C-alpha positions in Angstrom: 0.0 0.0 0.0 2.9 2.3 0.8 4.3 2.0 -2.7 0.9 2.8 -4.3 0.7 5.9 -2.1 4.2 7.0 -3.1 3.4 6.6 -6.8 0.1 8.5 -6.4 2.0 11.2 -4.5 4.7 11.4 -7.2 2.0 11.8 -9.9 0.5 14.6 -7.9 3.9 16.4 -7.7 4.3 15.9 -11.5 0.8 17.2 -12.1 1.5 20.1 -9.9 4.6 21.1 -11.8 2.7 20.8 -15.1 -0.2 22.7 -13.6 2.1 25.6 -12.7 2.1 26.4 -16.5 -1.5 25.7 -17.2 -4.2 28.1 -16.0 -6.8 25.4 -15.7 -4.9 23.2 -13.3 -4.2 24.4 -9.7 -0.5 23.5 -9.7 0.6 24.3 -6.2 -2.4 22.7 -4.4 -2.0 19.5 -6.4 1.7 19.4 -5.6 0.9 19.9 -1.9 -1.5 16.9 -2.1 1.5 14.9 -3.2 3.3 15.9 0.0 0.2 15.0 2.0 0.0 11.6 0.4 3.6 11.0 1.1 2.9 11.9 4.7 0.2 9.3 4.8 2.6 6.7 3.5 5.8 7.3 5.5 5.2 10.3 7.7 8.5 12.1 6.9 7.3 15.7 7.6 6.5 17.5 10.8 3.2 19.2 11.5 5.0 22.6 11.3 6.4 21.8 7.9 2.9 20.9 6.5 1.3 24.0 8.1 4.0 26.3 6.7 3.5 24.8 3.2 -0.3 25.0 3.4 0.1 28.7 4.2 2.5 29.2 1.3 0.1 27.4 -1.1 -2.8 29.6 0.2 -0.7 32.8 -0.4 0.2 31.6 -3.9 -3.4 31.0 -4.7 -4.3 34.5 -3.6 -1.4 36.0 -5.5 -2.3 33.9 -8.5 -5.3 36.2 -9.0 -3.6 39.5 -7.9 -0.3 39.5 -9.8 -1.5 39.3 -13.4 -4.2 42.0 -12.7 -1.6 44.2 -11.0 0.9 43.8 -13.9 -1.8 44.7 -16.4 -3.1 47.7 -14.4 0.4 48.9 -13.7 1.0 49.2 -17.4 -2.5 50.7 -18.2 -4.2 47.5 -19.3 -7.9 46.5 -19.3 -9.8 43.3 -18.7 -9.5 42.7 -22.4 -5.8 42.4 -22.0 -6.1 40.0 -19.1 -8.5 37.7 -20.9 -6.5 37.9 -24.1 -3.3 36.9 -22.2 -5.0 33.9 -20.6 -6.5 32.8 -23.9 -3.2 33.3 -25.7 -1.4 31.2 -23.2 -3.9 28.3 -23.6 -3.7 28.5 -27.4 0.1 28.8 -27.3 0.5 25.8 -25.0 -1.6 23.5 -27.2 -0.7 24.7 -30.7 2.8 26.1 -30.4 4.6 24.3 -27.5 7.0 25.2 -25.9 7.5 28.7 -27.4 3.7 29.3 -27.3 3.8 29.4 -23.5 5.9 32.6 -23.8 4.6 34.2 -27.0 0.9 33.2 -26.7 0.1 35.4 -23.6 1.9 38.4 -25.2 0.0 38.1 -28.5 -3.2 37.4 -26.7 -3.0 40.4 -24.5 -2.1 42.6 -27.4 -5.0 41.3 -29.4 -7.3 41.7 -26.5 -6.4 45.3 -26.0 -6.9 46.0 -29.7 -10.3 44.4 -29.5 -11.0 46.6 -26.5 -10.4 49.7 -28.6 -6.8 50.6 -27.6 -4.3 52.1 -30.0 -1.4 49.7 -31.0 1.1 51.6 -28.8 -1.1 51.4 -25.7 -2.1 47.8 -26.5 1.6 46.8 -26.6 2.4 48.6 -23.4 -0.5 46.9 -21.5 0.3 43.6 -23.2 3.8 43.8 -21.8 2.4 44.4 -18.3 0.0 41.5 -18.6 2.8 39.3 -19.9 5.2 40.4 -17.1 2.5 39.6 -14.5 1.8 36.2 -16.0 5.5 35.3 -16.1 6.1 36.4 -12.5 3.0 34.4 -11.4 4.1 31.3 -13.4 7.6 31.5 -12.0 6.4 31.7 -8.5 4.2 28.6 -8.9 7.0 26.6 -10.6 9.4 27.4 -7.9 7.0 26.4 -5.1 6.0 23.2 -6.9 9.6 22.4 -7.6 10.6 22.9 -4.0 7.7 20.6 -2.9 9.0 18.1 -5.5 12.5 18.3 -4.0 11.2 17.6 -0.5 9.1 14.7 -1.9 12.1 13.1 -3.7 14.6 13.5 -0.8 12.1 11.9 1.6 11.3 9.0 -0.7 14.9 8.1 -1.4 
């Protein structure tokens, strides 16, 4: 039973890392589930460790909604830019991987701002803000999920 739990936990960690790039999968909570499953299997973590990580995951989930909006607003963007960036990322991931992860949100935010009636100069500026927010957000989730993966691996082996 222990081996099955470890395998399921490892799959959660892997899904969490992948989910850090995809807006439809909550990457860090899924990775945290991997830690919890490992805790059920072998109990390698202290209660303090698990509490600290649940607080980190909660903070990341809150910031996940704040950072892209902040980046867009800071550069004068609109909701059209935010939605365009998200749509561009999804299209980029599925149709132009791996470069689409980077270029898709930028093109999507730019197109969204143009649809919203912005001039091309203003659309580019707000697209860069939306893109910067999205990159910071993704990097934050990847780092957190990667660290959880590290703790998972060192405690399994």
